[in-house]
N, C-alpha and C positions, 0 to 999 in steps of 0.2 A: 419478404417483403421488409424493408429496415424503415426506421424514424423516418429518412428522408424521401422515402419511395425508392431507393434504389438499392442496387445490390453491393453488396458489403465489399469494402477497399475499391470503390468504381473510380476512375479517377477524373476530373472533369478541367477544360481550360478556362480560365477566366481573360476577362479582355485584356489584363496585363500579361498575357501571354503565360503566367506560370499554373503551372499543374498542380490539382490540389485533390485530395484524397479524404476519404470518411474514416478514419482511423480508429474506430469504433469496433471494438471486440464483442461483436452481437454475441457468439456462443457463451462466453465469459457469463456478460449481463445477463442471459438467459439461466444460464447456471447458477448465479448468483441468487435470483429474483427466488429460486426454487429453495432455497436454505433454509433452514428453522433450529430454533434453538437460543439458549441463552444467550444477548448479546450480539447477535444476527439482527443485519440492516441495522445495525446502531439503537435497537430497544437496549430497555434496561434490562438489568440482570437481576431478577429478584432472590434476595437475600434473608437467609432463616435469621431468627432472634441470636442464634450461637455464631453465624458469621458477620456479625454486625458490631465487633470490636473496633473501637477506636485505635487500639494498638497499630492495625495494619494500616493504618495511615500514615501514621508518622512518619515510618520509613521513605514512602516514596511521594507522599500528598495524594495519593490516590488506594485504592482497596484492592492490595495485589493478591489474594484470594481470589478473588472478581478476576483479573487479570490474568493468573495462572488457570483457569476453567475456562476461558472463553478461547477460539479456536484461535488459531495464528494464521490461518488463511479465513477470515470469518468476512462476510458478505457486509455492504457500508452502503447508506443512501448515496444517491444521487444527488448532491447540494447545490453543482452549479446553476448559475443563471439560464432560465431557459431557451434562451436565444444562444447562448455557449452551447448546447447539446445539438445543436443543428450547424455549427461551423463544423465548415471543411480546411482542412490544413492543408500547407504545401507539402507536395510529392514527396521532396526530398528537405528533411530538416536535418541539422546537424547533430551530431553526437551529442549527449550532454554526460556531466561530469553529476553523480547525483554527491551530496554532503549530508552526511545525518551530524547533526553536533547533540551530546547528549553529557549529562553529567550525573553519577548514581543511579542510574535510570533501570529500571526493573526489570530482568531477563527479558521477559517475557514480552511484555512492551514495544521492547527494543527488536524484539525477532519479529512482531506483529508490524511494525514500520517497516523493516527491512521486506518481510514478506510482500506487503500493500505495495510499496515502490514497484518490486519484481513484479508482482503478477498485473500491476495495471498500466506498467510501461510498456511499450511496444522492443524485445531484444534490442531490435537495430539500431535502436535511439540509446541504446543503454552505455556509453565509452568505459564508466567505471561507479563504480559505490566507495563511496570514501566514510566510514567511521570515524568521528573526532569525538575520542576522549577528554573533554574539558577539566581534568582534572579530578575525576574520582576518587573517591579514598573507598572504593571497594574494590575489593581482589576478581580481577575479570581475566577469563583467559579468553578471550572474544578471539583472536585470529584463530584459532586450531577450530572452537566450536562454531562459531558461526559459517565456517568453511567446510564444517561436518554436516551442518543441516542444510547449507545451501551449496552445494559443490557444482552447479552449475553457473553459478555468478562467474563471469569471465575474467573479471578485474577487479580484485576486491582488495583495499587498504585498510591497513586499520594501525 
């Protein structure tokens, strides 16, 4: 039994004649609900006094130490409006290009963003993922490093 009382990926025909689908990945939702650890479900990451050095904020605008210690595939709370959680979408949706602009982004936060997009978007909907470096002045070796990290990305541009 799922949130709509339907079986997963069940299809419906609306009065407009278009078929709709429940796109939720209930298996992943259940797995994420069981995760625990620092930063999971968007919960705070407690810091020891020695870890609260303000200099770690200067480079990225957030604590890169914390970012480096949160799982790349972390769980996130569902912050959608309650009505959106039960919405059915068209069975056939167009492929999409996902564009992620960044400037001097911390490596782990960029990887976590990429991982989150991949984990939460049905494969059949991703045409390509494009990372746009908005004139960062740090050295990045993105194309080979991310490709090594996510070899299953079918069309990745940097």
